[in-house]
N, C-alpha and C positions, 0 to 999 in steps of 0.2 A: 267847884262841883265836887261833892263827896259821895263816894260809893262804898257800901258796906263790903267787908271781906275783900278789900282791895290792896293792891300793891302801890305804894306811894311812888309816883313818877316825878312830880314837881308841882310848881305853883304858877297859876295864871292869874295875875292881879291879886284878888283876895281868895280865889278858888283853889282848893287843893285838888290836884288831878291825880286820880288813881286808876289803875288797871284792874277791872273787875276779874277776880280769879275764876269765876264761873264762866267767863267769856274769853279767858286767856288761851283756850285751845282753839279759838277761831283764827289763829295765825296772825301774823303781823309783818310790818315792813319798817325798817330803820334805814333811812337814806340821807345822803348829804355829801357834799364835796369833801375832799381831803382836808383835814385840819379843823373841821367845824365841830367836832366833839361827838361823833356818832359812836366811836369805840368806847368812850367813857360812858355814854348812855347805855350801851350794851352791857358794860361792866356793872353799872348800877342796877339794871334790870336783873342780871344774873344773881346779884347779891340779894335782891328783893325776893326773887323766887326761892332761893335757897333758904332765906329766913322764914318763908311760909311753908317750908317742908317739901318743896318741889325740886326734884333732881333736875339738873341742867346739863346739856352738852353744848360745847362751844369750840369752834376751831380757832386756834391762836395763830393767825396769819403773820402778824408782825413780831410775835414773841413776847408782847407785853401783857397779854391777858393772864399769863401764868402768875402775875402779881396778885391775883385773887386769893392765892394761898397764903399771903402775908399781909399783916396789917399795915395801913398807911402810916406815914411818919410826919410829925410837924416840921421835920428838917427837910422834907422833900420839896422840890421846886414847886409843884402845884398846890402846896398847902395853903398859901395865902389866898389864892383864887377860890379854892374849895371852901375855905372857912368863910370867906365873904359871901359866897353863894348860899351857904347854909344859913347864914344870918338873914340874907335877903328873903329867903323863903320861909323863915321862921322855924327852921328844923332844929329844935332844941335837943333832940335825941341823937343828932349826928355825932358819931365818934368813930375813931379808927378801930377796925377789927378785921381779922382774917376770916375767910370763908373756908369751909371744908372742901378740899379738892382731891381729885385723882388725876394724875398726869399720864397721858398716853402719847404714843409715837409709833407710826407705822414702821419706822426704821429701828425702833427699839433703842434709840440713843438718848432721847430726852424724856422718856417715860416708859410705861409698860408697853410692850408690843401689842398691836392689834392685828389679828389675823382673821381671815375668812377663807373658806374652801372655795375652789373653783366652782363646784356644784352650787354652792350658796349664791355666788355672784350671778350665775346663769348666763346664757348666751347673749341675751339682749344687752346687758351692761358690759359684758366683755367685748362685744362687737363695737360698742361705743368707745370703750377704753382703747381699743386697738385701731379705731377709725376704719373699720371694714366696710366694704360696699355690700349691697344687698345679696349678691351671689355668694360672696365669702361668708356673710352672716348665715346664709342658708346652710352652707357646708359645716360651719361651726355648730349650728343647731343639730344637724344630723349626727355629728360626733357625740353630742350630749345624749341624743336618743339611743345611739348604739351602746354607749357606756352604761346607760340606765338599763337597757334590755339585757345586757350581758353581765350585769352585776359588777361593773368596774368603777371603783370610787375615783372621782376626780377631786383631789385634794389640793395639789400644788401645780405650778406651771410645768414641772417635769411630767406629771400625769397627763396634762393636756397635750403636751408635745408628743408623748408616746401614743396617745389616743389618735391624734391627727395622723401620725405616721402609720398606725394600724389601719385607719380608714383609707389612706392612700394605697396601701397594699391590697385592700379589698374593694377598690374603687368600682370595678366592673360589677361585682356582686351587689354592693350597696346601692348602686345607681338603679338597679331594677326594683328595689324595694322603697327607697327614700327619695329618689330623684338624682339628678346628675351630681356626681362627686368627682370633680376633675383634680388631677394632681397639681395643675397650675394654681388652682384656688387654695389647695392645702399648702403649697409652697409659699404663697403670699401670706397666709395666716401665720405660718412658721416664722417668716421674716418679721412680721409685726410682733410676734412673741419675743423675738430677740430685742427689739426696741423697747418693749415693755420691761424686760429684764434690765436693760441699760438704765431705765428710769427708776429702778429699785422696786419694781412690781413683785419680784420674787420674795421680798420681805413680807408682803401683805398676804400672800396666798400660802396657806398651810394650816397646821394645827399646833397647839390647841386654839380652836376658833373662839371668837368672842362670845361670851354668854351675856345676852342683852340685860339680864337681871342685874349684872354688875354696874350697869348704867343707871339703875333705878333705885339706888341706895340712899339711905339717910344715915347721919351719924348718930352717936349715942344721945345727943340732945334733941334729936328730931329735925335737925336742919338738913335740907336736901344737899346731896353731894354734887359739886360742880365738876363735871368731867371735861378736862381741857386737852384737846388734841394739838400737839406741836405740829403746826402746818407751815412753818417758815421754810423748811427744806422741801416739804411736800409741794409747795407752790411752784417749784421748778418743774413739776410734772402735773400740769393743770388737769389733764384728763384723768389721771389717777386720783387726784384730789376730788374732783366732781363725782367720779364714778363711785368712790368709796362712800361719800356722804349720801348719795342716792341709794346705794346698797344698804346703808345703815337705816335710812328711812323705811326702805322696803322690808327689812328684817323686823323693825318695830311694828310695822303694819301687819305682818304675817304672824308675829309672836303674841302680841297683846290682845286681850279679849275685847269684845265690843262692850262699851260702858256708857255710851251717849255723852252727856255733858256732866262731868263730875263737879264737885264743889271746887276743886282745884286740879290743875293738870297732873297727869302721871309723870310727864317729862316735858321739858321745854327745850327745843332744838334751835340753836342759832346758827344760821348758814351764812358765814362771812364770805365776802367776795362772791356773792351769789351769781354774778354774771357768768362766772366760769361754768356754771351748770348748764347754761343755755346757749353759750357761744357755739355756733356751728352744729347744734344738736339736731339730729334727724327727727322727722315728724313722729316716728314711733316712740322715740325717747321722750319727746315733749309730752306726748299723750300719757306716757307712763308717769312722768313727774306730776302732771295735772291730776291724774287719777289718785296717786298716793297722797298729794296735798289735800285733795278734796275729801278722801275717805278716812285719812288717819285721824282727823278731828274726833271722830266717834270712838277712837281708841284712847282718847284722853291726852293726845300729844299735840302740843302747839309748836308750829314751825314759824320762825321769824327770819326773814331774809334781810341781810345787811349788804347794802350796795351803795355805790356813789351816786348812781343815776337811777331814778325810779323807772325809766323806760327800758332798763335792762331786763326787767321782769316781763315775760309774755303776758298779754292781756288775760288769757284764760286762767293763768295762775294768779295774777294780780287781783282778779276778781274775788279770790278766796281769802284775801288778806284784810281782815276787819279792823285790826288795830294798827294805827299808822303814826310814826314819828318822823317828821321831815325836818332835817337840819338845813342849813343854808346851801343854796346852789348859786353858781356864778353864771351870768349870762354873757359869756365871752364869745360863744359861737352859736350858729343857728341851731345846732343840736342841743346846746344848753338851754336856749330859749324855748325849744320844743319841750324839753324836759320840765321846765318851769310851768309851762301851760298845762302839761299833762298832770303834773303833781297838783296844781291848783284845782283842776277839775275833779280830782278824786276825793276831795274833802267836802264834807257837808258845810255849806256856807254859814258864816257867823256874822251877825249884824256889825257893821262898822269895821270889818277887817278885810282888807284887800289882800287876798292870799298870794297872788302872783307877785305883788310888790314886796310883801313881807318876806317871802322866801329869799329874796336877794339881800335883805337888810338884817337878817338874823345874826346875832353875835355868837361867839363860841360858847357852847353850853346852853344855847337857847334853841328851841325847836317849835314847829307847828305840830300840835298833837290832836289826834282824834281817835278816841278809844270807844269800844262798844259799851253801851249802857246795859243795865240789868235786863231790859226788854229785848236786847239784841240789836237795837238800832245804834248807828254811829252817833257819837256826841258831836255837836258843832265844833269846828276846829278852833283851837285856842293857842295863842302865843304863850309858850310855857318856858319857865326857867327850870332846867332839869336838876334834880337832886344830885349832889356830888356823891361819888362812891366812898366807901369806908375802907376798902382794901388798897393795896399799893397799886399805883398806876405806873407800871414799868416792869421790866423783866426780872426774873429771878437769877441769883448767882448760882454757879454750878453746884456748890455745896448745899445751898438751900433747896435746890431742886432734888438733889440726891436724898436729902433727909425726908422730903415729902413723899418721894417714891417709895422709900424703904419703910415708912411708918403708916402708909394708908391701909385700908381694909383689903385691898386686892392681894397684897403680899407678892409671893413669887409664882402665883398660879399660871401666869402667861410668859414668864421670863425664859423658860427653856422650851425650844421647839421640839415637836414630836414628829417623827417620820415613820409612820406605820405602813404596812403593805397596802398598796392601792394600785391604781391602773398601771403605773410604770412597772412596779415589781411583778404584778401578775402577768402583764404582757411579756416582760422579759423572761419570766419563767416559762411561759408558753413557747416563746421563741427558742429558748434553750432546749425544751423538750422536743420541739420540732427538729432542731438541729441534731440532737442526740439520736432521734429516731431516723432521720435522714442519714446520719453517719453510720448507724447500725445497719440500715438497709444497704447502704453503699458498700460497707464492709462485707455483708453477707453476699451481695452480688459479686464483689471482687473475689471472695473465697470460692464461690461457685464457679466463676469464670476460671480461676486459677486451677481448681480441681479438674475442670473439663479440659483445660489446656494441658495439664499434667497427664491425664489419661490419654489424650490425643498424642502426646509426645511419646508415651510408653508404647502405644499401638504402632506409632510410626517407627520407633526403634526396633520393635519386635519384627515388624514387616521388613525393615532394612536388614536385620540380622538373618531372617529367613532367606531373603534374596541373596545375601552374601554367602550363606551356607550352600544354597543351590548352585550359585555361581562357582564357589570353590570346588564343589563336587564335580561340576562339569569341567572345570579347568583341569582337575586331576585326571578325570576320565579321558580327556582329549590330549593329555600330554604324550608325545611320541615315545618316550622311554617306557612309560607305563603300558602303552599299547603293545610295544615290542615284548615286554616282560610277560604280559597276559598271553600274547600269541605263542611265545616260546613255551610258556607253561602249558597252554592247551596242546601244543605239538608234542611236548614231552609226555604229557598225560596220555595222549592218543597212542604214542609208540609203546609206552609201558603197558598200556591196556591191551594193545594187540599182542604184545609178548606174553603177558600173563594169560590172555585168552588162548593163545596157541598152546601154551604149556598145559593149561587145564584141559584143553581139547584133546591133546595127545594123551594125557593121562586117562582120560575117560574113554576116548574112542579109538585110541591107537595112533601110531605115529605116521602111518603111511598116508592115509587119505585125509587125516584130520577129522575123521568121523563123518564124512559125507556132509549131507545137508544139515543135519543136526549139529554137527561140529561148527559149521559156519554160523549158525544161529547163536550158539553159545559164545563164540568169539565176538560176534557183533554186540551182544548185550554187555559183556564184560568190557569191551572197548568203550562203549558209550558211558559206562559208569566212570571209567578213569578220565574220560574227557570232561566229564563234568558235572 
């Protein structure tokens, strides 16, 4: 079956199977057990989209997809099998060549760092990332609302931690406006933040944040750039891995314009180890995933889930996946048998093909394929030999990776982290101002108290001095010697006065009678003056 403007996938019998580029944004599924060739199929599809001018994003879980940046080699181990497959499908154009790539790494070790701000991630994804319960998620949402209302930027985990502490300090006030904000819930979130830091989450949150346009680039020959995320280390933190990829999808949805069904996708997104996105996911998150997958199609973005077992994908999401490539499954367990039946039922039947049986019989590099036709209907399932990739199947050496990172179009735009003033710094400044104001008020109160105490002490001393003076005067007055002296002085004064008075009286009135009554008056007056 040949479709115009298609991406060559493989051959079924004499039919050339192609993925219609106008229907490539209707999403897809690549499934199969370990070792059946689904990663090689993913690599071949990524090459095909790139050759058609479509940018690609893919998570490199095992470290071997980075080989897309180097041409395959006739000396490589898979060469004989790939060459034989190319001959079997009649692909005379198959030859080794590298694809244009950009290498990324959340930890900044195996590629350019990818960062997002805490605000861009949002409370829903962060709650999922930290495994918060509903109450804790509500408190986290309140922290975001308060930060937005007060103009506090939440850029990195330090900002979020400072904001949570700020909300705990204002718990009683905020509870009246937003609902209960308990310090216990804030403490639980803070503990989860510590775990997130331990998983390397601090590397992801910050600036410069990723510009989505850097994921939508073409090289100078018009080939779409394949963005490869180094996820081998990231897989040790599955929640961070899943939350990052969902955030990236959400950013694409919010950033890209509505364009309907373009002639070819704006971007194709491969979500490897897709089950990590759905394991233990709360209902709200599942609804978010379903919404993004359903609506992002009209933005021109195709999402392809890659997983071992097709039943890993929830039914509501699986219903959105129009293009399907199913590699072999093994029927070793009841769950495997259930997966086989489920996979068989999702394909449009093809005459003479027992899908359930064929799934268990497929060879490596062979798959059951059903792709959307030009009218949007799925084609009947066909047993297809998949086209081999042209790039290297295997990891890059450290020096090869370094050269690719240093020579791509991104350059050093993301290599140096930026730490500008945000919630942490602003809240710290406010606390410093509050502490300074409190210290100033305390110092002023202390000075006033010291002045009052000093005045009181001066008054007390003055009072004591006055009491001492009065007591000293009384002591002097009551001293026996002083009383005797005063008494003698008074006596002497009286005698002298009488003598003087007598003499004056004699002089005035005569010596005999002392002047009579008048003489006595004069003597009395003069005697009183001398006494005192």
